[in-house]
C-alpha positions in Angstrom: 68.5 76.7 99.4 71.2 79.2 98.6 75.1 79.4 98.8 76.7 82.5 97.9 80.6 82.5 97.5 82.7 84.6 99.3 86.7 85.8 98.5 88.7 82.8 97.8 86.0 80.8 96.9 84.4 82.7 94.4 88.2 83.4 93.0 88.6 79.8 91.5 85.2 79.7 89.9 85.7 82.9 88.6 89.4 82.1 87.1 87.7 78.9 85.6 84.3 80.6 83.9 84.5 81.7 80.5 81.8 84.1 80.8 79.7 85.5 83.2 75.9 85.9 82.2 74.9 89.8 83.3 71.5 89.3 83.5 71.8 86.4 86.2 73.3 89.4 89.0 71.6 90.0 92.3 71.9 92.5 95.1 71.7 92.0 98.9 68.3 90.4 98.8 70.6 87.0 97.6 72.3 86.7 101.4 68.7 85.9 102.4 68.3 82.5 103.1 71.5 81.6 102.9 72.3 78.2 105.2 74.9 75.9 104.1 73.9 72.6 105.0 75.6 68.8 103.4 72.8 68.6 100.7 73.5 72.0 99.5 76.9 71.8 99.7 77.2 68.3 98.4 75.4 69.8 95.4 77.8 72.7 95.4 80.8 70.0 95.3 79.2 68.4 92.3 79.4 71.4 90.4 82.2 73.5 91.0 84.8 70.6 92.0 87.8 73.3 91.1 87.0 74.9 94.5 89.3 73.9 97.3 87.8 73.3 100.8 87.6 75.1 103.4 84.9 77.1 101.8 83.8 80.6 102.4 80.3 81.7 102.0 78.7 84.9 102.8 74.8 85.6 104.5 72.7 88.0 105.9 73.3 86.4 109.6 76.2 84.8 111.8 76.6 81.1 111.9 79.1 79.5 113.4 82.4 78.1 111.2 81.9 74.2 110.9 84.0 71.7 109.4 85.1 72.0 105.7 83.1 75.8 105.3 82.8 79.0 107.0 80.4 81.6 107.2 81.2 85.6 106.5 77.8 87.6 107.7 77.0 91.0 106.0 74.3 93.4 106.4 76.5 96.0 103.7 73.4 97.2 101.4 75.1 95.4 98.2 73.9 97.3 95.1 72.9 95.8 92.0 75.2 93.0 90.4 77.4 92.7 93.5 76.7 88.9 93.4 76.6 86.6 90.3 74.5 83.5 89.8 76.7 80.8 88.2 74.5 78.0 89.0 70.8 77.3 89.9 70.9 78.4 93.9 74.7 79.2 93.7 75.8 82.5 93.5 79.6 83.8 93.4 80.8 87.5 94.1 81.1 89.8 91.6 84.9 89.9 90.4 84.8 93.1 91.9 83.5 92.1 94.8 85.5 89.2 95.2 88.7 91.6 94.7 87.3 93.7 97.2 86.5 90.5 99.8 90.4 89.2 99.0 91.8 92.5 100.6 91.8 91.2 103.7 92.4 87.6 102.9 95.8 87.7 100.9 98.9 89.2 100.7 99.4 92.2 98.6 101.4 90.6 96.1 98.6 87.7 95.7 95.6 90.4 95.8 97.8 91.7 93.2 98.1 88.5 90.8 94.4 87.3 91.4 93.5 91.2 90.5 94.9 91.3 87.3 93.9 87.3 86.7 90.4 88.9 86.9 91.3 91.7 84.3 92.8 89.4 81.9 91.9 87.3 79.2 92.7 84.3 80.0 90.8 81.5 81.5 92.0 78.4 83.5 90.9 75.1 81.8 92.5 71.8 82.1 91.5 70.3 79.2 93.1 73.5 77.0 96.1 73.1 75.5 98.7 74.4 78.5 95.3 74.8 81.1 94.6 78.3 79.4 92.5 79.4 76.7 90.8 82.7 75.9 88.2 84.9 77.1 87.0 88.6 77.9 88.0 89.7 80.9 85.4 89.4 83.5 86.5 93.1 85.0 88.8 96.2 84.5 90.3 98.7 86.9 87.9 101.2 85.9 84.8 98.9 87.2 86.4 98.1 90.2 87.2 101.8 91.1 83.9 102.6 90.8 82.7 99.3 92.7 85.2 101.1 95.8 83.9 104.3 95.4 80.1 102.9 96.1 80.6 100.8 98.7 83.5 102.8 100.8 82.4 100.7 104.1 83.6 97.3 102.8 85.8 95.0 104.5 89.0 94.9 102.6 88.4 98.0 101.0 91.4 100.1 102.0 93.6 97.4 100.6 91.9 96.9 97.6 92.2 100.6 97.2 96.2 100.6 97.5 96.4 97.3 95.0 93.9 98.8 92.6 97.0 100.8 90.7 99.0 98.4 90.2 96.8 95.6 88.2 97.6 94.3 84.9 94.7 94.5 82.3 94.3 92.0 79.1 97.5 89.8 79.7 97.2 86.6 78.0 98.7 84.4 81.1 99.5 84.5 84.5 103.6 84.6 83.5 103.1 88.0 81.2 100.8 89.4 84.6 104.0 88.5 87.0 106.5 89.9 83.9 104.8 93.4 84.7 104.7 92.8 88.2 108.3 92.0 88.4 109.6 95.4 85.8 107.1 98.1 87.1 105.7 97.4 90.9 107.5 99.7 93.2 110.6 98.6 95.2 108.7 98.5 98.2 106.7 95.7 97.0 109.9 94.0 95.1 109.7 95.3 92.0 112.0 97.3 90.3 110.0 100.5 89.8 110.6 101.0 86.1 108.6 104.1 84.5 107.1 104.4 81.3 105.9 101.1 80.7 102.6 100.7 78.8 101.0 98.0 79.2 99.1 96.3 76.1 99.9 99.3 74.2 98.4 99.0 70.6 101.1 99.5 67.8 99.4 100.3 64.4 101.6 98.4 61.5 103.0 100.2 58.7 101.9 98.6 55.3 105.2 96.6 55.4 104.7 95.7 58.8 101.5 94.4 58.1 102.3 92.3 55.2 105.1 90.5 57.7 102.6 90.2 60.8 99.5 90.1 58.5 98.0 92.2 61.1 96.9 96.0 61.2 98.1 96.3 64.9 100.4 94.5 67.3 100.1 94.6 71.4 103.8 93.5 73.1 103.4 92.3 76.5 105.6 95.1 77.9 106.5 98.5 76.0 107.8 101.7 75.7 106.7 103.5 72.7 108.5 106.8 73.1 112.0 104.5 73.4 110.7 102.2 70.7 111.3 98.6 73.1 109.2 95.7 73.8 109.2 92.8 75.8 108.0 89.8 74.9 107.1 86.4 77.2 107.8 83.4 75.4 106.9 80.2 76.3 109.0 77.2 76.4 109.3 76.0 72.6 108.3 72.3 73.5 104.8 73.2 75.0 103.9 75.3 71.8 102.6 74.7 68.8 103.8 75.2 65.6 101.2 77.7 64.9 101.9 79.5 68.0 105.9 79.4 67.2 105.0 81.3 63.6 102.4 83.7 65.2 105.8 84.9 67.8 108.2 84.9 65.1 106.3 87.0 63.0 105.3 89.3 65.6 108.9 90.0 66.4 109.9 90.5 63.2 107.2 93.0 62.5 108.1 95.0 65.6 111.1 95.0 64.5 110.4 96.4 61.1 108.8 99.1 63.0 112.0 100.0 64.4 111.3 98.7 68.0 113.8 96.7 70.0 112.6 93.4 71.5 113.5 91.5 74.2 112.4 88.0 74.8 111.9 86.3 78.3 111.5 82.9 78.7 110.1 81.0 81.7 113.2 80.7 83.6 114.8 83.8 82.9 111.3 85.0 84.4 111.9 83.0 87.3 115.3 84.2 88.0 115.7 87.6 89.8 119.1 87.7 88.8 118.4 87.5 85.2 115.4 90.1 86.0 117.8 92.5 87.5 120.0 92.2 84.2 116.8 92.9 82.2 115.9 95.8 83.9 119.1 97.3 84.0 119.0 96.4 80.0 115.9 98.3 80.1 117.1 101.1 81.7 120.0 101.9 79.8 117.9 101.6 76.6 115.1 104.3 77.7 117.5 106.1 79.5 115.9 106.0 83.2 117.3 105.6 86.3 117.1 102.5 88.4 116.5 103.8 91.8 116.4 101.1 94.1 116.0 102.9 97.6 114.1 101.0 99.8 115.9 99.1 102.6 113.6 96.3 102.1 113.6 95.9 98.7 115.8 92.5 98.6 113.7 91.1 101.5 110.5 92.4 99.3 111.8 90.8 96.0 112.9 87.6 97.3 108.7 87.5 98.7 107.8 88.4 94.8 109.9 85.8 93.4 108.9 82.6 95.9 105.3 83.4 95.4 105.8 83.3 91.6 102.9 83.6 89.3 101.1 80.4 89.3 97.6 80.4 90.5 97.4 76.5 91.2 97.5 77.1 95.1 93.9 78.6 94.9 92.3 75.7 92.8 91.7 72.1 94.0 94.7 69.5 92.6 92.6 66.8 92.1 90.2 69.2 89.8 93.6 70.9 87.7 95.4 67.8 87.8 93.1 64.2 87.3 94.8 61.4 88.2 95.2 60.2 84.8 97.2 63.1 83.5 101.1 63.1 84.6 102.5 66.4 86.1 105.6 67.8 87.3 104.5 70.1 90.0 106.5 73.2 90.5 106.1 76.6 91.9 107.1 78.3 88.2 105.7 76.7 85.7 105.1 77.9 82.1 101.8 79.5 81.5 101.1 79.9 85.6 99.5 76.4 86.3 101.8 73.5 86.8 103.2 72.0 83.9 101.3 69.0 82.4 
């Protein structure tokens, strides 16, 4: 018996996978003979405890919803690579298809946040320091765009198409995604709409700066290269290793040696609308851009953005993310996008 995870049930698997086997991908044929039953679901729950109930599955024919799961029927001619085999008998929507399937299931802000997470270099792992580790991005904006263009009739495609330009790529943590969202999203989505920001812009270092950083190049979280301005997210010092503190300090020194003004933002500052407003104003003064917040619903949209925050906890099963033996301090805003441990 085969199970194919849809949208919100595929997302937790993708966010917690270090890599996907690109050789084990399928097309619409994987949807045949997909009939959730107690035995198959028990097998799935054992393998993927990070996925919260109720579960969402995809099949070629309709099934009535039952306690604990729902089946989405689809006769779409999915191209090769639309599904990834994540375990024996279990497939998940590919990162590109998952993003589209979320289009009609989550808010625009959540769609941008989740899509950015799929395009980022972090993976959620409770066993890792800070519950985050590094991986290669599962997808890119370009791949998602190609998938959208090839599947224009999929449900959720219009919302996915609108959200795609705002996705953040190669972020190292959920707060870094949120930092760029808050600064650059247009006011109708709650952001300050600052133009000219280059996300993950690679700065080639001079010989002097290379000596400081011990690297040939640096990539600030947010960068305005022509105005020589960089904005960096700094985790709370008590949660950092001494090695990370050293890396952050040398990165700042090297950027300053290159003539960049560096502004650091902590988790507490990033969670505060007032502070972020002051930061946006400072960036505008330094870059010469004008803040043009003319949308009449901007205060409400910004409140919605900050209320949602950067945490990815809501899409994961809390008992998996925070095992009983670990004491947690749950909060809407946490330093790395999962509740602080």
